[in-house]
MARNU-407151 format. One record per atom (N, C-alpha, C): x, y, z; atom name; residue in three letters. Coordinates in Angstrom, 1 decimal, padded with zeros to 4 digits, always signed. Layout:
residues N
- X Y Z CA ALA
...
***
This chain:
residues 112
- +005.2 +005.3 -013.5 N UNK
- +004.4 +005.0 -014.7 CA UNK
- +003.2 +004.4 -014.4 C UNK
- +002.1 +004.7 -014.9 N UNK
- +000.8 +004.1 -014.7 CA UNK
- +000.3 +003.4 -015.8 C UNK
- -000.2 +002.2 -015.6 N UNK
- -000.8 +001.3 -016.3 CA UNK
- -002.2 +000.8 -015.9 C UNK
- -003.1 +000.8 -016.9 N UNK
- -004.5 +000.3 -016.6 CA UNK
- -004.7 -001.0 -017.1 C UNK
- -005.2 -002.0 -016.3 N UNK
- -005.4 -003.2 -016.5 CA UNK
- -006.5 -003.8 -015.5 C UNK
- -007.7 -003.7 -016.0 N UNK
- -008.8 -004.1 -015.1 CA UNK
- -009.0 -005.4 -014.9 C UNK
- -008.3 -006.5 -015.5 N UNK
- -008.6 -007.8 -015.2 CA UNK
- -007.8 -008.3 -014.1 C UNK
- -006.9 -007.5 -013.4 N UNK
- -006.0 -007.8 -012.4 CA UNK
- -006.7 -007.8 -011.0 C UNK
- -007.6 -007.1 -010.9 N UNK
- -008.2 -006.6 -009.5 CA UNK
- -009.5 -007.5 -009.1 C UNK
- -009.4 -007.7 -007.7 N UNK
- -010.5 -008.5 -007.0 CA UNK
- -011.6 -007.7 -006.3 C UNK
- -012.8 -007.6 -006.6 N UNK
- -013.8 -006.9 -005.9 CA UNK
- -013.6 -005.7 -005.9 C UNK
- -013.5 -004.8 -004.6 N UNK
- -013.4 -003.3 -004.7 CA UNK
- -011.9 -002.8 -004.8 C UNK
- -010.9 -003.6 -005.1 N UNK
- -009.7 -003.2 -005.2 CA UNK
- -009.6 -002.4 -006.5 C UNK
- -008.8 -001.3 -006.5 N UNK
- -008.7 -000.5 -007.7 CA UNK
- -007.2 -000.1 -008.0 C UNK
- -006.4 -000.2 -007.2 N UNK
- -004.9 +000.1 -007.5 CA UNK
- -003.9 -000.8 -006.8 C UNK
- -002.9 -000.9 -007.5 N UNK
- -001.8 -001.9 -006.9 CA UNK
- -000.3 -001.2 -007.6 C UNK
- +000.6 -001.2 -006.5 N UNK
- +001.8 -000.9 -006.9 CA UNK
- +002.9 -002.0 -007.0 C UNK
- +003.5 -002.0 -008.2 N UNK
- +004.4 -003.0 -008.5 CA UNK
- +005.7 -002.4 -009.2 C UNK
- +006.6 -002.2 -008.4 N UNK
- +007.8 -001.3 -008.6 CA UNK
- +008.2 -001.6 -010.1 C UNK
- +008.3 -000.6 -010.9 N UNK
- +008.3 +000.9 -010.7 CA UNK
- +006.7 +001.4 -011.2 C UNK
- +005.8 +000.4 -011.2 N UNK
- +004.5 +000.8 -012.0 CA UNK
- +003.3 +000.8 -010.9 C UNK
- +002.4 +001.8 -011.2 N UNK
- +001.0 +001.9 -010.5 CA UNK
- +000.1 +001.2 -011.5 C UNK
- -000.6 +000.4 -011.3 N UNK
- -001.6 -000.3 -012.1 CA UNK
- -002.8 +000.0 -011.5 C UNK
- -003.6 +000.4 -012.3 N UNK
- -005.2 +000.9 -011.9 CA UNK
- -006.1 +000.0 -012.6 C UNK
- -007.3 -000.1 -012.2 N UNK
- -008.5 -000.8 -012.6 CA UNK
- -009.2 -000.2 -013.9 C UNK
- -009.1 +001.2 -013.9 N UNK
- -009.6 +001.9 -015.0 CA UNK
- -009.0 +003.4 -015.2 C UNK
- -009.1 +003.8 -016.2 N UNK
- -008.6 +005.0 -016.8 CA UNK
- -009.0 +006.2 -016.0 C UNK
- -010.1 +006.2 -015.4 N UNK
- -010.6 +007.3 -014.9 CA UNK
- -009.8 +007.6 -013.4 C UNK
- -009.3 +006.4 -012.9 N UNK
- -008.6 +006.4 -011.7 CA UNK
- -007.3 +007.4 -011.7 C UNK
- -006.8 +007.8 -012.9 N UNK
- -005.6 +008.4 -013.0 CA UNK
- -005.8 +009.7 -012.5 C UNK
- -007.1 +010.0 -012.5 N UNK
- -007.2 +011.5 -011.9 CA UNK
- -007.5 +011.5 -010.4 C UNK
- -007.4 +010.3 -009.8 N UNK
- -007.7 +010.1 -008.3 CA UNK
- -006.4 +010.4 -007.6 C UNK
- -006.3 +011.7 -007.1 N UNK
- -005.1 +012.1 -006.6 CA UNK
- -004.7 +011.4 -005.2 C UNK
- -005.8 +011.0 -004.4 N UNK
- -005.4 +010.3 -003.2 CA UNK
- -005.1 +008.9 -003.3 C UNK
- -005.7 +008.2 -004.5 N UNK
- -005.4 +006.7 -004.7 CA UNK
- -003.9 +006.8 -005.3 C UNK
- -003.6 +007.9 -006.2 N UNK
- -002.4 +007.9 -006.8 CA UNK
- -001.3 +008.1 -005.7 C UNK
- -001.5 +008.9 -004.7 N UNK
- -000.8 +009.3 -003.5 CA UNK
- -000.3 +008.2 -002.5 C UNK
- -001.4 +007.2 -002.4 N UNK
- -001.4 +005.9 -001.8 CA UNK
- -000.5 +005.1 -002.4 C UNK
- -000.6 +004.9 -003.7 N UNK
- +000.2 +003.9 -004.4 CA UNK
- +001.6 +004.5 -004.6 C UNK
- +002.1 +005.9 -004.6 N UNK
- +003.1 +006.3 -004.7 CA UNK
- +003.9 +006.1 -003.2 C UNK
- +003.1 +006.2 -002.1 N UNK
- +003.8 +005.7 -000.9 CA UNK
- +004.3 +004.4 -000.9 C UNK
- +003.4 +003.3 -001.4 N UNK
- +003.8 +002.1 -001.6 CA UNK
- +005.2 +002.0 -002.3 C UNK
- +005.2 +002.9 -003.4 N UNK
- +006.4 +002.6 -004.3 CA UNK
- +007.7 +003.2 -003.5 C UNK
- +007.7 +004.1 -002.6 N UNK
- +008.6 +004.6 -001.7 CA UNK
- +009.0 +003.5 -000.9 C UNK
- +008.0 +002.7 -000.3 N UNK
- +008.4 +001.9 +000.6 CA UNK
- +009.2 +000.7 -000.1 C UNK
- +008.7 +000.3 -001.4 N UNK
- +009.4 -000.7 -002.0 CA UNK
- +010.7 -000.4 -002.3 C UNK
- +011.0 +000.9 -002.6 N UNK
- +012.3 +001.3 -003.0 CA UNK
- +013.3 +001.3 -001.7 C UNK
- +012.9 +001.8 -000.7 N UNK
- +013.7 +002.0 +000.5 CA UNK
- +014.0 +000.4 +001.0 C UNK
- +013.2 -000.5 +000.7 N UNK
- +013.3 -002.1 +001.2 CA UNK
- +014.0 -002.7 +000.1 C UNK
- +014.4 -002.1 -001.1 N UNK
- +015.0 -002.7 -002.1 CA UNK
- +014.2 -003.8 -002.8 C UNK
- +012.7 -003.5 -002.9 N UNK
- +011.9 -004.1 -003.7 CA UNK
- +011.4 -005.6 -003.1 C UNK
- +012.1 -006.5 -003.3 N UNK
- +011.8 -007.9 -003.1 CA UNK
- +011.6 -008.0 -001.7 C UNK
- +012.6 -007.7 -000.7 N UNK
- +012.2 -007.7 +000.7 CA UNK
- +010.8 -007.0 +001.2 C UNK
- +010.5 -006.0 +000.4 N UNK
- +008.9 -005.3 +000.7 CA UNK
- +008.0 -006.4 +000.6 C UNK
- +008.0 -007.0 -000.6 N UNK
- +007.0 -008.0 -000.9 CA UNK
- +007.0 -009.2 +000.0 C UNK
- +008.2 -009.7 +000.4 N UNK
- +008.4 -010.8 +001.4 CA UNK
- +007.8 -010.4 +002.6 C UNK
- +008.1 -009.1 +003.2 N UNK
- +007.6 -008.7 +004.4 CA UNK
- +006.0 -008.3 +004.4 C UNK
- +005.5 -007.7 +003.3 N UNK
- +004.2 -007.4 +003.1 CA UNK
- +003.4 -008.7 +003.3 C UNK
- +003.8 -009.8 +002.5 N UNK
- +003.1 -011.1 +002.5 CA UNK
- +003.2 -011.7 +003.8 C UNK
- +004.4 -011.6 +004.4 N UNK
- +004.7 -012.3 +005.8 CA UNK
- +003.7 -011.7 +006.9 C UNK
- +003.7 -010.2 +006.8 N UNK
- +002.9 -009.5 +007.9 CA UNK
- +001.5 -009.7 +007.5 C UNK
- +001.1 -009.8 +006.3 N UNK
- -000.4 -010.3 +006.2 CA UNK
- -000.9 -011.4 +006.6 C UNK
- +000.0 -012.4 +006.3 N UNK
- -000.2 -013.9 +006.8 CA UNK
- -000.4 -013.8 +008.3 C UNK
- +000.7 -013.4 +009.0 N UNK
- +000.4 -013.1 +010.5 CA UNK
- -000.9 -012.6 +011.0 C UNK
- -001.0 -011.5 +010.3 N UNK
- -002.2 -010.7 +011.0 CA UNK
- -003.6 -011.4 +010.3 C UNK
- -003.5 -012.2 +009.4 N UNK
- -004.7 -013.2 +009.1 CA UNK
- -005.0 -014.2 +010.2 C UNK
- -003.9 -014.7 +010.6 N UNK
- -004.0 -015.6 +011.9 CA UNK
- -004.4 -014.8 +013.2 C UNK
- -004.0 -013.7 +013.3 N UNK
- -004.5 -012.8 +014.3 CA UNK
- -006.0 -012.6 +014.3 C UNK
- -006.3 -012.2 +013.1 N UNK
- -007.8 -011.5 +013.1 CA UNK
- -008.8 -012.6 +012.4 C UNK
- -008.3 -013.7 +011.8 N UNK
- -009.0 -014.5 +010.8 CA UNK
- -010.1 -013.9 +009.9 C UNK
- -009.5 -012.8 +009.5 N UNK
- -010.4 -012.0 +008.5 CA UNK
- -009.5 -011.2 +007.6 C UNK
- -009.6 -011.7 +006.2 N UNK
- -008.4 -011.1 +005.4 CA UNK
- -008.5 -009.7 +005.2 C UNK
- -009.6 -009.1 +005.1 N UNK
- -009.8 -007.7 +005.0 CA UNK
- -009.2 -006.9 +006.2 C UNK
- -009.5 -007.2 +007.4 N UNK
- -009.2 -006.7 +008.5 CA UNK
- -007.5 -006.9 +008.6 C UNK
- -007.0 -008.1 +008.2 N UNK
- -005.6 -008.3 +008.3 CA UNK
- -004.9 -007.3 +007.3 C UNK
- -005.3 -007.1 +005.9 N UNK
- -004.9 -006.3 +005.0 CA UNK
- -004.9 -004.8 +005.5 C UNK
- -005.9 -004.4 +006.0 N UNK
- -006.0 -002.9 +006.6 CA UNK
- -005.0 -002.8 +007.7 C UNK
- -004.5 -003.8 +008.3 N UNK
- -003.6 -003.7 +009.6 CA UNK
- -002.1 -004.0 +009.2 C UNK
- -001.8 -004.3 +008.0 N UNK
- -000.5 -004.3 +007.5 CA UNK
- +000.2 -003.0 +007.5 C UNK
- +001.4 -003.0 +008.3 N UNK
- +002.0 -001.6 +008.4 CA UNK
- +002.1 -000.9 +007.3 C UNK
- +002.5 -001.4 +006.0 N UNK
- +002.7 -000.7 +004.9 CA UNK
- +001.4 +000.0 +004.5 C UNK
- +000.3 -000.7 +004.6 N UNK
- -001.0 -000.2 +004.2 CA UNK
- -001.6 +000.9 +005.3 C UNK
- -001.4 +000.7 +006.3 N UNK
- -001.8 +001.7 +007.5 CA UNK
- -001.0 +003.1 +007.3 C UNK
- +000.3 +002.8 +007.0 N UNK
- +001.0 +004.2 +006.7 CA UNK
- +000.3 +004.8 +005.5 C UNK
- +000.2 +004.1 +004.4 N UNK
- -000.3 +004.6 +003.3 CA UNK
- -001.7 +005.0 +003.2 C UNK
- -002.7 +004.4 +004.0 N UNK
- -003.9 +005.0 +004.4 CA UNK
- -003.9 +006.4 +005.0 C UNK
- -003.3 +006.0 +006.3 N UNK
- -003.3 +007.3 +007.0 CA UNK
- -002.7 +008.7 +006.3 C UNK
- -001.9 +008.5 +005.2 N UNK
- -001.3 +009.7 +004.7 CA UNK
- -001.5 +009.9 +003.4 C UNK
- -002.5 +009.2 +002.8 N UNK
- -002.8 +009.3 +001.4 CA UNK
- -003.6 +010.5 +001.1 C UNK
- -004.1 +011.3 +002.0 N UNK
- -004.7 +012.7 +001.7 CA UNK
- -003.7 +013.7 +001.9 C UNK
- -002.6 +013.4 +002.3 N UNK
- -001.6 +014.7 +002.4 CA UNK
- -000.6 +014.6 +001.1 C UNK
- -000.9 +015.6 +000.2 N UNK
- -000.2 +015.6 -001.0 CA UNK
- +001.4 +015.9 -000.7 C UNK
- +001.8 +016.3 +000.4 N UNK
- +003.1 +016.6 +000.7 CA UNK
- +003.9 +015.5 +001.7 C UNK
- +003.0 +014.5 +001.9 N UNK
- +003.6 +013.5 +002.6 CA UNK
- +005.1 +013.0 +002.4 C UNK
- +005.1 +012.7 +000.9 N UNK
- +006.3 +012.0 +000.5 CA UNK
- +007.5 +012.9 +000.6 C UNK
- +007.5 +014.3 +000.6 N UNK
- +008.4 +015.2 +000.7 CA UNK
- +008.8 +015.2 +002.2 C UNK
- +007.8 +015.1 +003.2 N UNK
- +008.0 +015.0 +004.6 CA UNK
- +008.5 +013.7 +005.3 C UNK
- +008.1 +012.6 +004.7 N UNK
- +008.4 +011.3 +005.1 CA UNK
- +009.8 +010.8 +005.3 C UNK
- +010.0 +010.3 +006.6 N UNK
- +011.4 +009.9 +007.0 CA UNK
- +011.4 +008.4 +006.4 C UNK
- +012.6 +008.1 +006.2 N UNK
- +012.8 +006.6 +005.7 CA UNK
- +012.3 +005.7 +006.8 C UNK
- +011.7 +004.5 +006.4 N UNK
- +011.3 +003.5 +007.1 CA UNK
- +010.1 +003.9 +008.1 C UNK
- +009.4 +004.9 +007.7 N UNK
- +008.2 +005.4 +008.6 CA UNK
- +007.2 +004.3 +008.9 C UNK
- +007.1 +003.1 +007.9 N UNK
- +006.0 +002.1 +008.2 CA UNK
- +006.4 +001.4 +009.4 C UNK
- +007.5 +001.4 +010.0 N UNK
- +007.8 +000.6 +011.1 CA UNK
- +007.0 +001.2 +012.5 C UNK
- +006.6 +002.5 +012.7 N UNK
- +005.9 +002.8 +013.7 CA UNK
- +004.6 +002.4 +013.5 C UNK
- +003.9 +001.9 +012.6 N UNK
- +002.7 +001.3 +012.3 CA UNK
- +002.5 -000.2 +012.5 C UNK
- +003.8 -000.9 +012.9 N UNK
- +003.7 -002.3 +013.1 CA UNK
- +003.1 -002.7 +014.4 C UNK
- +003.0 -002.0 +015.4 N UNK
- +002.5 -002.3 +016.8 CA UNK
- +001.1 -001.6 +017.1 C UNK
- +000.9 -000.4 +016.6 N UNK
- -000.3 +000.2 +016.9 CA UNK
- -001.3 -000.4 +015.8 C UNK
- -002.2 -001.3 +016.4 N UNK
- -003.2 -001.8 +015.3 CA UNK
- -004.4 -000.8 +015.2 C UNK
- -005.1 -001.1 +014.0 N UNK
- -006.4 -000.5 +014.0 CA UNK
- -007.3 -001.6 +013.4 C UNK
- -008.5 -001.5 +013.8 N UNK
- -009.5 -002.6 +013.6 CA UNK
- -010.5 -002.3 +012.5 C UNK
***
């Protein structure tokens, strides 16, 4: 289910997944298939981790990566959940091919 709520977003961020919703900054983004696929990947990650552990691990990894890079954006882009989603967002068949817990392989190989 997609919800539009523009007041939730900071700067250039335009989408967010909070099980079971995809929240977007504006209605036009509903047609952005790459963004929607990115957020659906996050929904799958949340589901396989039983939702609450996903958020705990996401923020823990983000915090650890912040202390590695001392840059919030670089830390965000290197969170394993984000790396999986960004790398596969353009593949419309990714979720059909994706193996469970695929984000794990993105934990060690970093991208700056």
